[in-house]
N, C-alpha and C positions, 0 to 999 in steps of 0.2 A: 503493500499499500504505499501511497506517497501523496503528494499535493501539488496543486498546479501552480507553477510559477507566475508571478504577476502577469508577465507578457502573454500568457495562455488563457487569461480570465477574460470573459466577455465584457465589454465596455457597458452594456445594459444588461441588467437582470431582469429575468421573467420568473415569477413565483408559480409554482404549480399549486392551484387551489386546493385546499385540504378536502374537499368533498369529491375530488377526484382520485384521491388515495384511500387505500382499503388495506387494512391490517388483515391477514389471513393465517391459519395454522396449517402446517405443511399437509400437503394432500397425500403424502405417502404413510399416513397414519400418526403423524406428529413427530418421528424421529429427527426432522431438521427444525423442529420448532417454528416459531412465528417468523413472518415474512411481511413484505409491504409491496404492494402491486399499485399500478395506476390503471383506472378504467379506461384511458384514452392515451393518445400519442403526447410523448414529451419532447418539446424542441431541444435541440443540441445544447443550448446556452441557459438552461432553465435551473433554478435552484429548486431541488424536490422537497427537502426539509432542512430546517435549521438544526444545529446541534445544541440539545438542551440537556442538563443534567447538574448533578452536584459536582461543585470543583473541589479539588483537592491538592495540598501540597505534596511534595515528595514524601515526607515524613507520614502524612495522612495516608497516603497511597500505599506505603509499605506496610502500615497497620491494617489495611482492609483484609477481611477474611477472603471475599470472594472479589476476584480482579477480572472476571469473566468478561464483563462489558466495558471496563475503563478504558479510556483512549487518551494517550499522551499526545502532547504537540511534537511536531518535527524539532530537531534541535536548533534550527535558525530561529524558530519562534520562542523556543524556551530560552535561548540566550538573550533576544529581545526583551523577554518577560524578566528575566534576572536583572538585565541591565536598569529596567523600570521599576524594580523593587517588588515585582508582582510574583508571588510564591506559588500561584495556582497553576499547575502544570499537568493536570488530569482532569477529564471530565468522565463521571460515570452517570449514565441514564437510567440504571437498574431501579431507584425509586423514585426520581424525579426528572423525568425525560417525556419527551413528546413522541410523535410519531417516528423519529430517528430509531428510538429502540428498537423498531421493528425491522429496520434495514439490515439485511444479511451482507455481510462482507465475503465476496467470492473472490479469491486470488487467482482462480483458474480462468474465470470469465468475468472481470469487473466490467460493469456498465455505468457506474457512477464515480465521480471523482470527488474527493474531499478536499475542499477549498478552505483555506485559513485567511 
């Protein structure tokens, strides 16, 4: 997984309306868990969902019992956050997240890019 460098980001963002999104439980009996799908086509430069969750420092993240869904920022972003005095380097949508918590990460066939 990676993030899009600024030169690859669109100059104009389009948000996918929430009513077009649908959380669903895996059709294979649930072994793959929850997922998120769209009820229509998505433009290539669209924002599908925003990242929402509890924010943690490195120490708080290390103390978490379950880190399954916690996501850290890329090194360049962490360096900038440290320089600004911002200790929050991880986001966990497990208990305080929006539709993003249903997005599955597929390293074999990614179809979304996480933009910071």
